[in-house]
Backbone of each chain as ProteinMPNN parsed JSONL, in Angstrom:
{"seq_chain_A": "MKKFAIASLVLLAASSAAFGAGDAAAGKAKKSQCAGCHGIPGYRTVYPDTYQVPKLGGQHAQYIVDALKAYKSGDRKHATMRAIAGSLTEQDMNDLAAYYAEAK", "coords_chain_A": {"N_chain_A": [[-88.139, 35.352, 63.401], [-85.961, 36.179, 64.352], [-84.215, 35.517, 62.271], [-85.289, 37.22, 60.348], [-84.9, 39.673, 61.403], [-81.811, 39.453, 61.29], [-81.651, 39.05, 58.454], [-82.73, 41.631, 57.505], [-81.091, 43.476, 58.713], [-78.531, 42.645, 56.92], [-79.627, 43.355, 54.516], [-79.647, 46.075, 54.614], [-76.954, 47.074, 55.305], [-76.06, 46.24, 52.757], [-77.437, 47.643, 50.981], [-76.308, 50.661, 51.606], [-73.831, 50.261, 50.853], [-74.234, 49.721, 48.003], [-75.256, 52.06, 46.894], [-72.827, 53.406, 46.998], [-70.166, 54.782, 48.585], [-68.657, 57.551, 48.771], [-66.134, 58.086, 45.927], [-63.283, 59.644, 46.173], [-61.407, 60.007, 44.089], [-63.088, 59.711, 41.736], [-64.41, 61.827, 42.167], [-62.818, 64.029, 42.027], [-62.614, 64.06, 39.094], [-64.822, 65.16, 38.362], [-65.154, 67.714, 39.307], [-64.813, 70.067, 37.869], [-66.82, 72.025, 37.344], [-67.308, 72.78, 39.739], [-65.249, 73.967, 40.707], [-64.919, 76.433, 39.43], [-66.307, 78.255, 40.594], [-66.055, 77.722, 43.465], [-63.14, 77.176, 43.844], [-61.643, 79.845, 43.318], [-59.705, 81.948, 44.614], [-61.136, 84.404, 46.655], [-63.302, 84.726, 45.241], [-66.601, 85.996, 44.673], [-70.143, 85.567, 44.7], [-72.567, 87.202, 43.247], [-75.244, 87.68, 42.846], [-78.346, 86.418, 44.674], [-77.163, 88.111, 46.727], [-74.202, 89.752, 47.401], [-71.21, 88.179, 48.272], [-68.548, 85.865, 49.798], [-67.984, 82.823, 47.967], [-68.501, 79.854, 49.87], [-66.178, 78.004, 51.467], [-64.972, 74.869, 50.691], [-63.239, 72.902, 51.191], [-62.066, 70.182, 53.032], [-64.465, 70.362, 54.632], [-67.241, 68.37, 56.206], [-68.151, 65.644, 54.685], [-70.947, 64.398, 54.506], [-72.05, 66.629, 55.233], [-71.841, 68.04, 52.81], [-72.987, 66.691, 51.169], [-75.839, 66.842, 51.959], [-76.176, 69.574, 51.737], [-75.867, 69.703, 48.985], [-78.363, 67.988, 48.047], [-80.118, 69.672, 49.388], [-80.184, 71.937, 47.737], [-80.78, 71.098, 45.383], [-83.454, 69.906, 45.662], [-84.79, 72.582, 46.061], [-84.937, 73.01, 48.823], [-83.262, 74.428, 49.943], [-82.336, 77.998, 48.959], [-81.017, 78.834, 46.091], [-80.49, 79.955, 42.991], [-78.186, 79.432, 41.045], [-76.902, 77.158, 42.481], [-78.851, 75.344, 42.386], [-79.056, 74.687, 39.899], [-76.949, 73.514, 39.298], [-76.646, 71.647, 41.376], [-78.837, 70.153, 40.324], [-78.167, 68.826, 38.298], [-76.654, 67.014, 39.075], [-75.981, 63.292, 39.873], [-76.656, 61.212, 42.576], [-74.712, 59.557, 43.163], [-72.505, 61.34, 41.827], [-72.609, 63.401, 44.096], [-71.962, 62.1, 46.174], [-69.007, 61.491, 45.319], [-68.076, 63.737, 44.799], [-68.216, 65.333, 47.155], [-66.64, 63.452, 48.819], [-64.157, 64.038, 47.856], [-64.164, 66.608, 48.155], [-64.203, 66.674, 51.138], [-61.499, 65.741, 51.96], [-58.589, 65.886, 53.888], [-56.44, 68.528, 54.394]], "CA_chain_A": [[-88.413, 36.737, 63.694], [-84.456, 36.581, 64.604], [-83.72, 35.466, 60.98], [-85.859, 38.342, 59.429], [-83.867, 40.647, 61.771], [-80.687, 39.643, 60.606], [-81.597, 39.591, 57.013], [-82.955, 43.222, 57.606], [-79.744, 44.265, 58.818], [-77.692, 42.445, 56.017], [-79.683, 44.211, 53.452], [-79.562, 47.675, 54.764], [-75.855, 47.191, 55.172], [-75.741, 46.326, 51.467], [-77.966, 49.151, 50.171], [-75.56, 51.765, 51.585], [-72.692, 49.761, 49.974], [-74.723, 49.595, 46.714], [-75.143, 53.301, 46.714], [-71.538, 53.58, 46.885], [-69.591, 55.541, 49.463], [-68.056, 58.498, 47.751], [-64.983, 57.959, 45.597], [-62.394, 60.918, 46.03], [-60.9, 60.123, 42.844], [-63.949, 59.913, 41.191], [-64.825, 63.171, 42.447], [-61.807, 64.813, 41.48], [-62.645, 64.161, 37.644], [-65.938, 65.909, 38.093], [-65.33, 68.714, 40.113], [-64.578, 71.552, 37.083], [-67.983, 73.006, 37.539], [-67.576, 73.553, 41.321], [-63.906, 74.897, 40.979], [-65.068, 77.597, 38.818], [-66.517, 79.189, 41.888], [-65.46, 77.578, 44.847], [-61.903, 77.208, 43.785], [-60.939, 80.765, 42.993], [-59.587, 82.748, 45.717], [-61.72, 85.753, 46.675], [-64.522, 84.711, 44.157], [-67.721, 86.373, 45.065], [-71.108, 85.406, 44.267], [-73.071, 88.703, 43.414], [-76.706, 87.55, 43.046], [-78.83, 87.831, 44.964], [-76.228, 89.061, 47.594], [-72.621, 89.587, 47.323], [-70.223, 87.423, 49.404], [-67.567, 85.0, 48.851], [-68.78, 81.583, 48.165], [-68.0, 79.12, 50.792], [-64.821, 77.241, 51.193], [-65.297, 73.349, 50.673], [-62.043, 71.922, 51.63], [-62.147, 69.936, 54.783], [-65.771, 70.145, 54.993], [-67.884, 66.939, 55.998], [-68.66, 64.751, 53.442], [-72.574, 64.22, 54.472], [-72.633, 67.928, 55.224], [-71.812, 68.611, 51.535], [-74.11, 66.002, 50.387], [-76.915, 67.154, 52.532], [-76.342, 70.54, 50.992], [-76.152, 69.547, 47.426], [-79.5, 67.726, 47.978], [-81.341, 70.51, 49.663], [-80.212, 72.614, 46.66], [-81.54, 70.288, 44.351], [-84.995, 69.961, 45.933], [-85.338, 73.783, 46.219], [-85.301, 73.393, 50.21], [-82.224, 75.733, 50.174], [-82.473, 78.633, 47.806], [-80.2, 79.765, 45.313], [-80.628, 79.675, 41.509], [-76.906, 78.795, 40.462], [-76.565, 76.034, 43.011], [-79.862, 74.368, 42.201], [-79.018, 74.233, 38.647], [-75.451, 72.776, 39.343], [-76.935, 70.382, 42.198], [-79.786, 69.456, 39.712], [-77.285, 67.937, 37.045], [-75.861, 65.772, 39.78], [-76.723, 62.124, 40.6], [-76.205, 61.016, 44.199], [-73.122, 59.069, 43.025], [-71.884, 62.464, 41.592], [-72.67, 64.112, 45.175], [-70.611, 61.431, 47.231], [-68.094, 61.48, 45.092], [-67.68, 65.334, 45.315], [-68.19, 65.259, 48.678], [-65.411, 62.665, 49.286], [-63.042, 64.854, 46.973], [-63.694, 67.811, 48.867], [-63.706, 66.312, 52.643], [-60.155, 65.55, 52.339], [-57.851, 67.112, 54.702], [-55.472, 69.625, 53.458]], "C_chain_A": [[-87.098, 37.1, 64.11], [-83.942, 36.606, 63.146], [-84.209, 36.741, 60.454], [-85.085, 39.837, 59.912], [-82.452, 40.64, 61.236], [-80.618, 40.082, 59.141], [-81.798, 40.911, 56.695], [-81.826, 43.996, 57.501], [-78.639, 44.348, 57.584], [-78.24, 43.448, 54.779], [-79.536, 45.726, 53.412], [-77.884, 47.938, 54.648], [-75.376, 47.291, 53.775], [-76.179, 47.348, 50.821], [-77.174, 50.331, 50.248], [-74.449, 51.293, 50.852], [-73.019, 50.071, 48.631], [-74.69, 51.328, 46.21], [-73.804, 54.258, 46.759], [-71.096, 54.847, 47.859], [-68.96, 56.491, 48.433], [-66.289, 58.053, 47.344], [-64.073, 59.715, 45.551], [-61.655, 60.95, 44.923], [-61.712, 60.409, 41.61], [-64.603, 61.606, 41.012], [-63.958, 64.286, 41.687], [-62.175, 65.144, 39.667], [-64.004, 64.786, 37.34], [-66.101, 67.282, 38.567], [-64.905, 69.985, 39.266], [-65.499, 72.591, 36.984], [-67.808, 73.549, 38.805], [-66.222, 74.312, 41.444], [-64.162, 76.309, 40.371], [-65.396, 78.653, 39.684], [-65.819, 78.929, 43.054], [-63.944, 77.223, 44.863], [-61.175, 78.436, 43.435], [-60.678, 81.803, 44.102], [-60.366, 84.054, 45.731], [-63.023, 85.787, 45.863], [-65.734, 85.276, 45.06], [-68.789, 86.022, 44.03], [-71.863, 87.005, 44.177], [-74.695, 88.757, 43.233], [-77.109, 86.246, 43.703], [-78.05, 88.668, 46.238], [-74.986, 88.788, 47.044], [-71.834, 89.123, 48.534], [-69.468, 86.527, 48.652], [-68.203, 83.587, 49.089], [-68.12, 80.74, 48.982], [-66.8, 78.097, 50.445], [-65.328, 75.763, 51.321], [-64.154, 72.582, 51.204], [-61.935, 71.387, 53.002], [-63.452, 69.9, 55.357], [-66.534, 68.706, 55.207], [-68.379, 66.785, 54.882], [-70.137, 64.952, 53.712], [-72.87, 65.63, 54.695], [-72.917, 68.363, 53.527], [-73.138, 68.1, 50.625], [-75.5, 66.622, 50.826], [-77.316, 68.557, 51.796], [-76.829, 70.453, 49.829], [-77.695, 69.022, 47.321], [-80.667, 68.675, 48.133], [-81.198, 71.559, 48.258], [-81.024, 72.237, 45.469], [-83.254, 70.066, 44.371], [-85.49, 71.205, 45.979], [-85.551, 73.993, 47.786], [-84.337, 74.548, 50.675], [-82.073, 76.511, 48.794], [-81.546, 78.974, 47.143], [-80.33, 78.986, 44.077], [-79.347, 78.737, 41.029], [-76.806, 77.322, 41.106], [-77.955, 74.903, 42.889], [-79.649, 73.922, 40.81], [-78.023, 73.057, 38.639], [-75.939, 71.59, 40.33], [-77.917, 69.413, 41.243], [-79.253, 68.595, 38.531], [-76.475, 66.93, 37.76], [-76.499, 64.725, 40.175], [-76.101, 62.136, 41.703], [-74.9, 60.335, 44.145], [-72.19, 60.272, 42.978], [-71.575, 63.158, 43.037], [-71.689, 63.354, 45.899], [-69.535, 61.371, 46.734], [-67.292, 62.805, 45.244], [-67.283, 65.48, 46.416], [-66.843, 64.588, 49.218], [-64.358, 63.377, 48.989], [-62.68, 66.16, 47.959], [-63.747, 68.005, 50.514], [-62.3, 66.125, 52.801], [-59.516, 66.573, 52.887], [-56.818, 67.482, 53.771], [-54.092, 68.771, 53.009]], "O_chain_A": [[-86.915, 38.305, 64.278], [-83.296, 37.582, 62.765], [-83.287, 37.444, 60.042], [-84.774, 40.784, 59.19], [-81.94, 41.664, 60.784], [-79.946, 40.985, 58.643], [-81.193, 41.426, 55.754], [-81.525, 44.848, 56.665], [-78.032, 45.352, 57.212], [-77.475, 44.193, 54.168], [-79.352, 46.427, 52.417], [-77.491, 48.895, 53.982], [-74.526, 48.116, 53.441], [-75.428, 47.997, 50.093], [-77.155, 51.092, 49.28], [-74.048, 52.136, 50.05], [-72.169, 50.687, 47.989], [-74.092, 51.68, 45.193], [-73.752, 55.478, 46.602], [-71.773, 55.873, 47.805], [-68.793, 56.104, 47.277], [-65.424, 57.78, 48.176], [-64.421, 60.69, 44.885], [-61.152, 62.049, 44.69], [-61.323, 61.093, 40.664], [-65.058, 62.246, 40.064], [-64.369, 65.177, 40.944], [-62.017, 66.237, 39.123], [-64.336, 64.942, 36.164], [-67.088, 67.951, 38.261], [-64.632, 70.988, 39.925], [-65.242, 73.749, 36.658], [-68.121, 74.721, 39.017], [-66.123, 75.233, 42.254], [-63.586, 77.28, 40.861], [-64.906, 79.779, 39.602], [-65.082, 79.746, 43.607], [-63.482, 76.962, 45.974], [-59.981, 78.239, 43.206], [-61.634, 82.508, 44.425], [-60.213, 84.797, 44.762], [-63.731, 86.794, 45.837], [-65.74, 84.92, 46.238], [-68.592, 86.093, 42.817], [-71.65, 87.85, 45.047], [-75.324, 89.79, 43.465], [-76.524, 85.184, 43.489], [-78.427, 89.785, 46.59], [-74.707, 87.81, 46.35], [-71.868, 89.684, 49.63], [-69.509, 86.315, 47.44], [-68.792, 83.243, 50.114], [-66.901, 80.844, 48.846], [-66.59, 77.545, 49.365], [-66.186, 75.568, 52.182], [-64.403, 71.477, 51.686], [-61.734, 72.1, 53.985], [-63.609, 69.449, 56.492], [-66.391, 67.892, 54.295], [-68.953, 67.615, 54.177], [-70.618, 65.837, 53.005], [-74.005, 65.963, 54.355], [-73.951, 68.88, 53.104], [-73.904, 68.66, 49.841], [-76.28, 66.892, 49.913], [-78.442, 68.753, 51.339], [-77.915, 70.916, 49.481], [-78.364, 69.626, 46.481], [-81.724, 68.697, 47.504], [-82.267, 71.932, 47.777], [-81.751, 72.95, 44.777], [-84.046, 70.063, 43.429], [-86.721, 71.228, 45.948], [-86.219, 74.959, 48.156], [-84.57, 75.382, 51.55], [-81.778, 75.955, 47.737], [-80.915, 79.774, 47.834], [-80.307, 77.758, 43.994], [-79.464, 77.556, 40.704], [-76.644, 76.358, 40.358], [-77.902, 73.754, 43.327], [-80.043, 72.795, 40.509], [-78.197, 71.949, 38.131], [-75.549, 70.474, 39.988], [-77.866, 68.185, 41.312], [-79.946, 67.769, 37.937], [-75.737, 66.127, 37.189], [-77.542, 64.891, 40.806], [-75.143, 62.871, 41.943], [-74.055, 60.529, 45.018], [-71.264, 60.392, 43.781], [-70.409, 63.495, 43.247], [-70.633, 63.886, 46.241], [-68.669, 61.164, 47.584], [-66.152, 62.919, 45.696], [-66.119, 65.736, 46.725], [-66.084, 65.191, 49.977], [-63.486, 63.424, 49.857], [-61.606, 66.598, 48.373], [-63.466, 69.044, 51.111], [-61.868, 66.389, 53.923], [-59.653, 67.77, 52.635], [-56.442, 66.95, 52.727], [-53.222, 69.317, 52.329]]}, "seq_chain_B": "MKKHLMIAAISLPLTLVFGNVAWAAKGNAEAAKEKATTICAACHGADGNSPTPSFPKLAGQNADYLQVTLKQYRSKQRKNAIMNGQAEKLTDKEIADLSAYYALQKGLYLKR", "coords_chain_B": {"N_chain_B": [[-60.49, 130.846, 62.277], [-62.141, 129.949, 64.268], [-64.212, 128.986, 62.954], [-62.906, 126.82, 61.621], [-62.526, 125.232, 63.884], [-64.805, 124.618, 64.757], [-66.072, 123.259, 62.71], [-64.145, 120.746, 62.935], [-65.146, 120.167, 65.532], [-67.555, 119.202, 64.894], [-67.32, 117.387, 63.046], [-65.535, 115.168, 64.029], [-66.607, 113.957, 66.145], [-68.67, 112.722, 64.712], [-67.361, 111.161, 62.647], [-66.278, 109.31, 64.619], [-68.452, 107.987, 65.425], [-69.697, 107.151, 62.882], [-67.666, 106.035, 61.774], [-67.394, 103.37, 62.861], [-69.222, 101.879, 61.754], [-68.158, 100.563, 59.81], [-66.346, 99.132, 61.094], [-67.999, 97.207, 62.428], [-69.435, 96.071, 60.736], [-67.123, 94.601, 59.927], [-66.732, 92.931, 62.167], [-65.829, 91.892, 65.218], [-63.465, 89.377, 66.268], [-63.042, 88.687, 68.898], [-64.896, 89.484, 70.715], [-66.894, 87.985, 70.257], [-66.005, 85.348, 71.26], [-66.908, 84.214, 73.533], [-69.448, 83.352, 73.458], [-69.189, 81.785, 70.877], [-67.552, 79.733, 72.112], [-69.216, 78.721, 73.986], [-71.871, 78.646, 73.51], [-72.278, 78.2, 70.594], [-70.397, 76.131, 70.306], [-71.631, 73.934, 71.146], [-72.493, 72.454, 68.988], [-71.025, 72.875, 66.948], [-68.624, 72.404, 67.581], [-65.612, 73.32, 69.605], [-63.79, 75.157, 68.287], [-64.98, 75.366, 66.149], [-64.685, 73.305, 64.277], [-66.522, 71.144, 63.754], [-67.552, 67.721, 65.163], [-69.484, 66.435, 64.423], [-70.745, 65.079, 61.543], [-73.333, 65.984, 60.045], [-73.358, 68.574, 61.101], [-72.117, 71.42, 60.011], [-68.649, 72.095, 59.523], [-67.274, 75.128, 60.696], [-65.046, 76.536, 61.019], [-62.532, 78.62, 59.852], [-64.105, 79.298, 57.749], [-65.47, 81.491, 55.323], [-65.978, 85.017, 56.179], [-67.684, 86.962, 55.248], [-69.625, 85.372, 53.918], [-70.398, 83.613, 56.211], [-71.682, 85.472, 57.678], [-73.82, 86.358, 56.05], [-75.111, 83.963, 55.91], [-76.013, 83.555, 58.591], [-77.62, 85.626, 58.608], [-79.568, 84.994, 56.984], [-80.732, 82.569, 58.27], [-81.55, 84.002, 60.582], [-83.85, 85.428, 59.428], [-85.235, 83.625, 58.646], [-85.273, 82.966, 56.061], [-83.76, 80.948, 55.238], [-84.34, 77.756, 56.001], [-84.055, 75.757, 58.953], [-84.552, 74.062, 61.867], [-83.04, 74.228, 63.987], [-81.099, 75.973, 63.831], [-82.793, 78.335, 62.91], [-83.732, 79.288, 65.403], [-81.394, 79.447, 67.12], [-80.379, 81.861, 65.633], [-82.401, 83.486, 65.959], [-82.215, 85.734, 67.596], [-80.128, 86.972, 67.553], [-77.901, 89.941, 66.953], [-76.789, 92.33, 64.345], [-74.445, 92.934, 65.097], [-73.448, 90.887, 66.733], [-73.745, 89.041, 65.019], [-71.554, 89.818, 63.093], [-69.414, 89.674, 64.601], [-69.146, 87.13, 65.48], [-68.736, 85.907, 62.681], [-66.484, 86.741, 62.338], [-64.879, 85.727, 64.264], [-65.192, 82.723, 63.62], [-63.79, 82.938, 61.02], [-61.336, 83.232, 61.777], [-60.262, 80.861, 62.603], [-58.718, 77.689, 62.323], [-59.2, 75.368, 59.769], [-61.21, 74.693, 57.536], [-60.667, 74.947, 54.323], [-59.57, 76.757, 51.186], [-59.986, 74.529, 48.312], [-59.065, 73.512, 45.417]], "CA_chain_B": [[-60.018, 129.928, 63.597], [-63.08, 129.71, 65.133], [-64.889, 128.143, 61.828], [-62.427, 125.449, 61.52], [-63.033, 124.848, 65.247], [-66.493, 124.315, 64.696], [-65.814, 121.93, 61.815], [-63.574, 119.972, 63.465], [-65.917, 119.772, 66.803], [-68.698, 118.328, 64.503], [-67.036, 116.036, 61.914], [-64.849, 114.397, 64.68], [-67.602, 113.008, 66.821], [-69.367, 112.144, 63.608], [-66.297, 110.143, 62.222], [-66.016, 108.177, 65.506], [-69.681, 107.338, 65.137], [-70.183, 106.425, 61.513], [-66.645, 104.933, 61.078], [-67.769, 102.372, 63.59], [-70.455, 101.258, 60.807], [-67.291, 99.687, 58.94], [-66.017, 97.996, 62.035], [-69.329, 96.591, 62.68], [-69.71, 95.267, 59.497], [-66.213, 93.568, 59.619], [-66.555, 91.87, 63.149], [-64.664, 91.836, 66.348], [-63.528, 88.279, 67.008], [-62.745, 88.545, 70.556], [-66.055, 89.935, 71.583], [-67.593, 86.773, 69.891], [-65.191, 84.41, 71.67], [-67.317, 83.58, 74.661], [-70.668, 82.809, 72.803], [-68.966, 80.879, 70.199], [-66.845, 78.561, 72.82], [-69.945, 77.971, 75.066], [-73.098, 78.16, 72.947], [-72.079, 77.468, 69.43], [-69.53, 75.179, 70.379], [-72.388, 72.298, 71.434], [-72.755, 71.563, 67.93], [-70.104, 72.963, 65.962], [-67.074, 72.343, 68.309], [-64.956, 74.481, 70.298], [-63.087, 76.224, 67.52], [-65.595, 75.521, 64.987], [-64.244, 71.959, 63.804], [-67.572, 70.354, 64.266], [-67.264, 66.477, 65.203], [-70.502, 65.787, 63.907], [-70.97, 65.235, 60.099], [-74.377, 66.773, 60.022], [-73.125, 70.003, 61.288], [-70.927, 71.811, 59.319], [-67.391, 72.783, 60.135], [-67.059, 76.831, 60.539], [-63.463, 77.015, 61.321], [-61.72, 79.008, 58.745], [-65.044, 79.729, 56.774], [-65.187, 83.054, 54.922], [-66.569, 85.631, 57.275], [-68.672, 87.421, 54.87], [-70.61, 84.042, 54.005], [-71.032, 83.411, 57.415], [-72.87, 86.694, 57.933], [-75.054, 86.144, 55.198], [-76.053, 82.9, 56.33], [-76.51, 83.693, 59.96], [-78.976, 86.609, 58.514], [-80.835, 84.165, 56.361], [-81.244, 81.78, 59.213], [-82.514, 84.687, 61.452], [-84.727, 85.865, 58.909], [-86.171, 82.526, 58.315], [-85.262, 82.763, 54.516], [-83.067, 79.668, 55.347], [-85.16, 76.918, 57.162], [-83.273, 74.926, 59.864], [-85.209, 74.138, 63.171], [-82.056, 74.362, 65.207], [-80.242, 77.479, 63.443], [-83.555, 79.318, 63.187], [-83.97, 79.25, 66.954], [-80.23, 79.938, 67.272], [-79.878, 82.815, 64.83], [-83.425, 84.592, 66.018], [-82.017, 86.701, 68.79], [-78.679, 87.754, 67.099], [-78.119, 91.073, 66.441], [-75.905, 92.3, 63.251], [-73.078, 92.964, 65.507], [-72.973, 89.826, 66.987], [-73.485, 88.124, 63.675], [-70.372, 90.22, 62.292], [-68.132, 89.054, 65.23], [-69.244, 85.411, 65.297], [-68.309, 85.363, 61.459], [-64.962, 86.964, 62.382], [-64.084, 84.517, 65.013], [-64.909, 81.737, 63.076], [-63.082, 82.828, 59.981], [-59.81, 83.358, 61.997], [-59.954, 79.242, 63.361], [-58.148, 77.131, 61.26], [-59.916, 74.113, 59.468], [-61.733, 74.612, 56.097], [-59.688, 75.926, 53.131], [-59.947, 76.42, 49.457], [-59.717, 73.419, 47.595], [-59.163, 73.924, 43.769]], "C_chain_B": [[-61.047, 129.205, 64.022], [-63.884, 128.619, 64.465], [-64.449, 126.805, 61.808], [-62.575, 124.712, 62.802], [-64.186, 124.102, 65.381], [-66.699, 123.26, 63.917], [-65.256, 120.626, 62.507], [-64.455, 119.248, 64.746], [-66.961, 118.786, 66.298], [-68.495, 117.095, 63.729], [-66.312, 114.949, 63.021], [-65.709, 113.299, 65.283], [-68.29, 112.249, 65.604], [-68.361, 110.804, 62.956], [-66.316, 108.936, 63.198], [-67.513, 107.443, 65.579], [-69.874, 106.495, 64.15], [-68.704, 105.552, 61.304], [-66.688, 103.675, 61.878], [-68.631, 101.239, 62.398], [-69.324, 100.228, 59.983], [-66.841, 98.769, 59.626], [-66.871, 97.012, 62.267], [-69.369, 95.584, 61.566], [-68.288, 94.098, 59.238], [-65.965, 92.72, 60.916], [-65.502, 91.721, 64.313], [-64.633, 90.107, 66.805], [-63.68, 87.937, 68.134], [-64.11, 88.559, 71.245], [-67.101, 88.604, 71.095], [-67.293, 85.345, 70.615], [-66.25, 83.637, 72.598], [-68.669, 82.875, 74.201], [-70.415, 81.616, 72.008], [-68.613, 79.944, 70.964], [-68.213, 78.152, 73.749], [-71.076, 77.589, 74.311], [-73.101, 77.51, 71.395], [-71.284, 76.028, 69.154], [-70.573, 73.613, 70.698], [-72.821, 71.772, 70.182], [-71.889, 71.55, 66.657], [-68.616, 72.801, 66.335], [-66.527, 73.509, 68.71], [-64.283, 75.699, 69.439], [-63.766, 76.075, 66.194], [-65.582, 74.165, 64.128], [-65.176, 70.796, 64.428], [-67.036, 68.722, 63.934], [-68.409, 65.785, 64.617], [-70.943, 65.933, 62.449], [-72.299, 66.075, 59.458], [-74.365, 68.241, 60.137], [-72.091, 70.585, 60.803], [-69.856, 72.551, 59.941], [-67.309, 74.319, 59.779], [-65.827, 77.106, 60.607], [-62.708, 77.384, 59.861], [-62.821, 79.385, 57.468], [-64.97, 81.182, 56.194], [-66.126, 83.844, 55.528], [-67.806, 86.106, 56.714], [-69.993, 86.25, 54.25], [-71.177, 83.572, 54.985], [-72.127, 84.291, 58.097], [-73.814, 86.398, 57.148], [-75.911, 85.059, 55.48], [-76.801, 82.914, 57.502], [-77.746, 84.62, 59.59], [-79.706, 85.872, 57.726], [-81.365, 83.335, 57.488], [-82.089, 82.671, 60.192], [-83.665, 85.102, 60.943], [-85.991, 84.856, 58.463], [-85.888, 82.383, 56.715], [-84.657, 81.31, 54.377], [-83.579, 78.856, 56.334], [-84.199, 75.872, 57.769], [-83.952, 75.148, 61.342], [-84.257, 74.935, 64.099], [-81.725, 75.963, 64.957], [-81.39, 78.759, 63.374], [-83.587, 79.983, 64.592], [-82.766, 79.927, 67.314], [-79.953, 81.363, 67.078], [-80.983, 83.923, 65.274], [-82.954, 85.861, 66.731], [-80.707, 87.633, 68.531], [-78.816, 89.122, 66.714], [-77.18, 91.42, 65.348], [-74.696, 92.586, 63.823], [-72.555, 91.667, 65.918], [-72.8, 88.693, 65.997], [-72.021, 88.432, 63.321], [-69.318, 89.68, 63.248], [-68.078, 87.778, 65.629], [-68.62, 84.837, 64.164], [-66.932, 85.576, 61.678], [-64.267, 86.198, 63.221], [-64.1, 83.291, 64.387], [-64.033, 81.791, 61.664], [-61.387, 82.82, 60.33], [-59.471, 81.888, 62.556], [-59.487, 78.862, 62.037], [-58.703, 75.662, 61.286], [-60.135, 74.164, 58.203], [-60.687, 75.487, 55.296], [-60.162, 75.837, 51.683], [-59.774, 75.464, 48.896], [-59.998, 73.746, 46.106], [-59.576, 72.582, 43.209]], "O_chain_B": [[-60.982, 127.985, 64.167], [-64.228, 127.587, 65.04], [-65.176, 125.817, 61.92], [-62.759, 123.498, 62.723], [-64.388, 123.1, 66.067], [-67.426, 122.341, 64.291], [-65.921, 119.593, 62.586], [-64.461, 118.031, 64.931], [-67.29, 117.783, 66.931], [-69.194, 116.082, 63.707], [-66.594, 113.772, 62.797], [-65.621, 112.094, 65.052], [-68.384, 111.027, 65.714], [-68.759, 109.642, 62.873], [-66.359, 107.775, 62.792], [-67.537, 106.236, 65.817], [-70.167, 105.311, 64.312], [-68.711, 104.48, 60.699], [-65.892, 102.821, 61.488], [-68.536, 100.012, 62.365], [-69.729, 99.14, 59.572], [-66.787, 97.626, 59.172], [-66.427, 95.865, 62.307], [-69.323, 94.362, 61.711], [-68.353, 93.062, 58.577], [-65.094, 91.852, 60.866], [-64.338, 91.405, 64.069], [-65.511, 89.597, 67.501], [-64.371, 86.976, 68.473], [-64.414, 87.802, 72.166], [-68.11, 88.403, 71.771], [-68.081, 84.4, 70.598], [-66.419, 82.437, 72.38], [-68.89, 81.757, 74.667], [-71.061, 80.581, 72.171], [-69.291, 78.942, 70.736], [-68.106, 77.039, 74.263], [-71.41, 76.404, 74.307], [-73.775, 76.534, 71.065], [-71.419, 75.181, 68.271], [-70.193, 72.464, 70.471], [-73.474, 70.729, 70.168], [-71.878, 70.757, 65.716], [-67.648, 73.006, 65.602], [-66.873, 74.604, 68.265], [-64.242, 76.879, 69.788], [-63.257, 76.568, 65.188], [-66.486, 73.991, 63.31], [-64.876, 69.897, 65.214], [-66.384, 68.39, 62.944], [-68.308, 64.594, 64.324], [-71.536, 66.973, 62.165], [-72.176, 66.741, 58.431], [-75.09, 69.014, 59.512], [-71.002, 70.205, 61.232], [-70.038, 73.469, 60.741], [-67.283, 74.668, 58.599], [-65.527, 78.195, 60.116], [-62.4, 76.574, 58.987], [-62.401, 79.717, 56.359], [-64.279, 81.991, 56.814], [-67.269, 83.394, 55.453], [-68.878, 85.892, 57.28], [-71.188, 86.546, 54.256], [-72.314, 83.107, 54.91], [-73.088, 83.972, 58.796], [-74.867, 86.118, 57.72], [-77.137, 85.081, 55.367], [-77.94, 82.459, 57.6], [-78.812, 84.439, 60.178], [-80.879, 86.236, 57.818], [-82.581, 83.429, 57.655], [-83.169, 82.256, 60.614], [-84.613, 85.227, 61.718], [-87.145, 85.094, 58.108], [-86.494, 81.443, 56.2], [-85.041, 80.567, 53.473], [-83.344, 79.136, 57.51], [-83.574, 75.149, 56.994], [-83.903, 76.239, 61.909], [-84.52, 75.938, 64.763], [-82.019, 76.907, 65.691], [-81.088, 79.913, 63.676], [-83.456, 81.198, 64.74], [-82.924, 81.028, 67.84], [-79.447, 82.071, 67.949], [-80.722, 85.11, 65.078], [-83.369, 86.962, 66.371], [-80.372, 88.668, 69.106], [-79.85, 89.472, 66.146], [-76.403, 90.466, 65.331], [-73.737, 92.506, 63.056], [-71.432, 91.291, 65.582], [-72.03, 87.734, 66.055], [-71.239, 87.486, 63.231], [-68.305, 89.217, 62.725], [-67.049, 87.297, 66.102], [-68.067, 83.738, 64.196], [-66.136, 84.725, 61.282], [-63.081, 85.96, 62.992], [-63.07, 82.628, 64.508], [-63.604, 80.727, 61.218], [-60.464, 82.542, 59.564], [-58.324, 81.749, 62.982], [-59.709, 79.419, 60.963], [-58.743, 74.913, 62.261], [-59.242, 73.664, 57.518], [-60.074, 76.488, 55.667], [-60.943, 75.03, 51.18], [-58.548, 75.471, 49.014], [-61.074, 74.195, 45.711], [-59.76, 72.448, 41.999]]}, "name": "protein", "num_of_chains": 2, "seq": "MKKFAIASLVLLAASSAAFGAGDAAAGKAKKSQCAGCHGIPGYRTVYPDTYQVPKLGGQHAQYIVDALKAYKSGDRKHATMRAIAGSLTEQDMNDLAAYYAEAKMKKHLMIAAISLPLTLVFGNVAWAAKGNAEAAKEKATTICAACHGADGNSPTPSFPKLAGQNADYLQVTLKQYRSKQRKNAIMNGQAEKLTDKEIADLSAYYALQKGLYLKR"}
């Protein structure tokens, strides 16, 4: 039983490493489609409502990944974000999140 | 003269009343400070720099984005068990005030 517990823990640790903690440098290489809206001062989305798109710099990486996943699945509704998130792999999401989460 | 006085007597109070509509949309950060630092702070941190990765940082976020988001939580257009409950009783003014408060805090930034 103890061996099983240890083996499970090792496997669990290994699996999160396998998914790849995000790499901010890799994220930087992928961020052009994000910067088009999120990197422009005062940029406003106009459909379905008009408001400034949220600032991403310094946000929690996990929150950014959660949001991208929710957009991709349709849990969180926004046509443009759904399309963009839909084009991202989990690794892409982790990398982009790591990039944006960096302190100023 | 009397006619001008009458016009002023009617339009001045109207301006004061409806002029507030623009202010309400903009939000009074000071008015929201108590709520933000006592209730919202529990998850989002005292100044909106949440220490918990699953609760977003709000400090420095765009006020109009925060307003839209709080309204979406209030109407349940956006579903989140915690935020739907928290936003349920907020008035438009409280939403504007809270958004103005967090927009003024230091934290998030526009990253290109």
